N, C-alpha and C positions, 0 to 999 in steps of 0.2 A: 377398573383396577382395584382390588382390594385394598383394604386397609394396610395389612401387612407389607404391600409391595409399595405403596404410597411410603413407608417409612423406611423400608431397607434402599429405595431409589432403583428398583431392578428397572433395568430398559429391556428385558427380552420383549422380542417381539410377540404380542397378543393378537387374537383373533375374536370377533363377536360375528356371528352369523344368525339373522334373523332370517326364518322362514315365513314366506306370505302365500300359504298353500291356494295354488289354481288363480294366482293373479297374472293377468295377461298383459305382455309389453305393451299391445296396441293401446291398451286402457290408460297406460301412463304416459304415452307418448301422445296423447290425444288430449290429456288433462293437466297441461302442466301448472295451472291456477289451483288445481287439488292436491296434486303431488309435487308442492314446492321445495320440498325435502328430497327427494327422489332425482327430481330435476335438475337440481343442484351439484347432487351426486354425480350425476352423467356428466356434468358440464367440469367439474374438478377431477372427479375419478375417472370411471370405466365402467360403462354400459351396454347391454344389445340383448340380443334373444339368445334363449337358453335352448336345447333342444331337449325334449322331453323322452321317456322310453316307451318302449312298446311292451303292455298296453300303458297308455298314459293315464293310469289309476293311481289314487294315492297310496293305498297299502303297499302297491310294487313300486311305485317312485321312491319312496321316502328310504325304505332299505336299500337300494340302488343309489341314490343321491350319498348316504351315509355310509357307504361303504365303497364305493366306486366301481362296483362291480355288476353284471347282468343277474336278471333272478335266475338264469342256470346255475350260478354259484350262489345266490342268496337263499333260493330255495322259495321265495314268495312270489309268487306271479299274479296274485287281484286278490278282491275283496274275499273270494271264496276259493279253494283250494282243494284238489282231490287227495287222498292218501293214496299212497301206492299200493299196488295188489288188491286196492280197494274200491267201490261205490260210494264209499262213506266220505263225506266231504266237512270241513273244518274252516273257519275261520281263523286268517295266520295273525298271530301275536308277535311280540318281541321274542318270545323263545323260538320260535319257527325262524328267525334269521339266523341262515347257518354262517356268514361271511363275517369277516373282523369288522367292528363298527369303528368309524373315526375315534369316537371318544377314547375308546381302547386303547388305540394304537398311540395317541397322547398321553395316557395315563401310564402306559407301558414305557414310555421314554421320560419318565419322571414329573411331566407335568400334570397341572389339574384340569379337573373340565367338569363346566356347571351345566347339565342338559335338561332342558324344560320343554314338556307338550311335542315331543316330536312322535307323530304316528307309527305304531307298531315297535311301541318301545314296552309294552307290558309284559311281564314284570318289571319293575326298574332296578337297575344294576344295582349294586350296592359295592361294587370295587371302584367306580368311581368317585368323585368327591361329593356329588349331590346329582338327584334326578328326580324328575317329577313325568312318568310315563304319560302319555297322550291319547289321543283317540281310540277309543273301546276298551279303556282303562273302568273297572267297575265302579271304581268309589274313589274319593280322596283319599281314605286308609291305605288304599290298596295302591295307588299311585305315588305316593310318596316313600321318598327312599327310607326314610326314618321318622319318629312320631314329632320330631322339632320340624322337620319341615313340613308334617300335614298340620301343626300348628300356626304355622304362617299361612298357609292357604285357607285355614279355615277363618282366620283373623282377616283375611283380605278378599273374604267372598271370592274365592276362586272357584271356577267351575271347568271342569275339563273339557266342556264342549257346548255349542249352541243347541237350546233344545229346539232342533230341526221339526217335530214335529208342529209348533205354532207355527213353520212356514207353509204349511197346507191349509191354513186358515184363509177366507178370501181378504179379511180385513188382517193384514198384517203388521199392524200396529204394536202388537205383543211380542212380535219375531224380530223386530228391526231393536226394540227396548232390550230383549234379552240379548240379541247380537252382541250391541253397544256393553252392556252391563259384562258380557264374556271377553269382551277387547280389553275394557278397562281393569278388570282384574287381572288380566294375563301380564300388562304392562306394569301394574303395581308389583306385581310378583317380580317380574323380570327385571325390573329398576331395585327392588331390595336386593337380589343376589348379585346383580352387576356391583353393587357398592358392598354387599357383606362377602361375599367370597375371594378367594385368592386363586383366580383362574387363569389358567393360559389360554384355554378355549370355552367360550362363552356360547352355547348353541341353544337358540330357543325357536318355536315355532308360533305362529300366529294361523290357526286353520279357520278361525271364525270368518277368514276373508272366502273360503270354499263353501261355507254355508251361505253366507250372503249372497255369494255368486249362482248358487242352484237356485233359488228362489228370486231373485231380483232382477238378475241378468238380462231376463228380457224386458221389464220394465225399461231398463238402463237403453237397451238396446232400439227399443221403439217408445221413448220418451212416454212411457207408461205412467201409471199412479205412483210407483213409488222408484222413479227415476232419480229424483233429487234425493231421497233419504239415503239411497244407493250411494251416489257421489258424496254425500255428507259423512258415510262411513268410511269413505276411503279419506276425506280430508283429516279425519281424525287419527286413523290409523299412521298417515303420512306424519302427522304431527307427532305423535309418538316416536316415530322412528328419527324424527328430528329429536328430539330430547334426548333419545338414545346417543346418536350419533354425536352432540353437543358435549356428553357426559365423557367422552373418551379422550385418552391422551394420545400425542405422537406417535408412541409406540404400538398402537392399536390398530388393527385395519376391520373397518366395518365390511362385510358380505350381507348382501340382501337378494332372495332368493326364490324364485317358486318351482314348484314342482312338473307344473303342467300349465298350459293354457287355459280359456273357456271361451264360449261361444254359447249363443243363444239356443235354445232346445225347443223343437215344435212336436216333434213325435218321438213317441217310445218304440222300439222295432223289437218284438219278442220273438229273440232266435230260435229256441226250442220250437215255438209254435210253427214257424218259417218251415223248420226241419221235419217236424210234423206234418204239416200239409203236404211237404214235398217227397214223402218216404222214407224219411232219412230215421226219423225217431218214432217209437212208438214203445206203448207202457204195458205192464202185466197187472196194473191195479187201475180201477174204474176212475181215481180219484188221487193222480199222480202229485206228489209234492216234494219230491226227492230225486236226484240220479241214482238212489237204489231201487227206486219204481220202473226204471228203463226193462224190457223184455229183450230176450236172444235175438231178435230180429234188427234192431238197432243198429245202424251203420255210423251214426254220427250223434253228437251231443254237443251242447255250448255250456260255458259257464262264463260268468261276466269277468270283465268288459269286453265283449266280443272275440274270445277264446273260443276255437271249434277244435275238438278233440275226434278223429278215427276211434271208432269201438275196436280196437285192433287185437288180434291174436297174440297171446303171450304177453300184453302190455296190461291191458284192462282184465279183469278176473272173468270175464263172461264174452271175450271179443269174438266178433264175427268176421271181421275185414282180414284177409289172411296177407301176412308181411309180402307175399309175392305180388300183389295186388296193390299194396299201398300209394305207391305215385300215382297209379291210374285213377285208383278211388280218391284221390286227394284231390288231383286236377277236376273229377268231376264236381267234386264239392266246390272247389273254388270257382266253376264255371256256374253253378247254380246261385252259388253267393253274388256273384257279378250282375248275375239277373235283376238283384231284387232291386224293385225302385218303389219308392215311397208313394203317398198318397198324392203327393204333388207331382208324380212320374219323374221326380229325380234319383238318378242313382245312390242306393245307402251306401255301397263302400266305397269308399275313399279310394283306398289302396288295402291290398291284402300281402299281408308278410308269410314269409313261410317261417315255421317254428326255428330251425336249424340256424335261419339269418339274422335270428333276435335272441334266442338262448344259447347258451354254451358253458358247461360247468359239471361240477360234481355233482350237483342237484339238479339235473335237468329229467330224471325220470317222468315228471309230469307237465313237462313243458307241454304246452298246446302245438297242432300241428299247423293250424294257421290262426293268425291274427288279424281282425278288420279293424282297419281305422276309420270309423266313419264320416260321410260328409257333415259338414256342418248342419245342424238342426235335428241330428239323430243321435237318439243315447240307443246302445244295444242293450237290452235286457235277457235276463236267461233263467228265469224262475221255469219251474216243470209243473204244467199243467195249470190250471186257474184261469188261462185267456183263451178266448175265443175267436181273438183277430190277432194278426201279426203286427197292426198298428194302434196303438192305443196312446192317450193322453195321459199324462200325472200332472199333479201339484207342480212339478219343479218346471221353470223355464230358461235355466240355462245348463248347461253341460262342458264336459272335460274336452279339452281340446290337444291334440300332439304338439302341435305347432304355438310357438306365441307365449312359451313361458320366458322369464326374462333374469337376469343377475344386475345388480348394481353394487359398485364398491367404490370406497374411498381411495384406494389403491390404483394409480393410473398406471402403473406397469402391470396390471394384469389386462390382458389381451382378451375380451369377450366373444370377439369374432369367431363363429362358427364352434363355439362350446355346446356342450351336453350334458345332462347329470352327472355323469360319469367323471368328469372333469373336477367335479367339486372339493371330493376328498382329497385327492392328490395337489391341488393348490393350497387348500388349508394345511395338508401338511408340509409343504414348501414353504409356506410363509411362516410357519414355524418351526422349521428347520428339523422335521422328524425325518428321520430314515426310516421309513417302512418295512425296507427290505420285502418288496410285495409286488404281483402283478395287478393292475388295472386296467380296467376296459378305458381309462380316461388316462390325461396327462395334464401335468399344471398347467396353469393358464399364464403363470407369472415369467414374466420377460426373463432369459437369463442375461 
């Protein structure tokens, strides 16, 4: 609550949303001694699993969580998307999100919103009270919504993201130190604006959790070298959540949620290499490095994470698959994907989703034809060229998981059972008594 609210005695309902990117529900459940705050919230409020979206990748998840609609409406499908009517690709930023964000709806209703470090929000909005854009922002000056905010960030040694390159080293001591420094500065700035701003909605995301999971989750899962450092990082995070919870008044609901789960990673599956080996994909260049290098015999290609596209006539610029053969060719591709097995003999594809079953909206022109949800242990990569084998190993030992994201809230009237990412925005609007007059793919979890 801001100072102005304390002086005027305003008792309007407020919401603090804290995102903890990629934190799995089972991790919290298995370690109540580490997650004392979240365990207490579950006992006095409400908690449970939150189903992610297809595909379970942060660049697609956060736009959907903060709009309440699927990628067919947001226009963002993953870390790399294809231009309409082109083979050129781009990295989606906030400007590419076509659906209306939660905080814009709150602002339109006459309430104030402070939004900090949400992935896929660059450039920051200047129409809401205050914003610091998150993941992929090029620097503090560009991430801050005004000069005063930039000054606060610099004074507190704020950093947009953990230095993931440090996680590639065998000795991960510097990475762990950097992750803690990033977490500490994030908490410092969050608590500053929680106290400073007159907000109805405070929305902040801790993304360092995703980075720690990518590089240390395998150590945790196998009681490896950095297992204790992994849990100690989460002990610190939980303590910070507890401090924030204890600072809130009775008119403020705290919601803590992740956008996807996590699991151990054993193998990277290079999907375009698989397609090339199976005769689906070929290149016009000897040293291909992008989608633009595919040739006119290509029938299918892949973009991360696990998205598969037919090279369809009338949709792709040089499409070769006739629309009349679409279903037959897609079934053939699905069958080949189902036959893909890893070095340990396990099937790579846990589930294959038809594009039309996951994506629907005004911006579905670049929706994939199939999306693969991989079995635990596999990460679906989609580089063009440069790989001689379908299965390789990389520096990361943890990877996203469709199942097992979470939602914890201090409000016992919120029913988390059976919930998914699309429910978060309508639930927060309901708590704030904001009538959005919009169609969402989810619904409020607040009991009537």
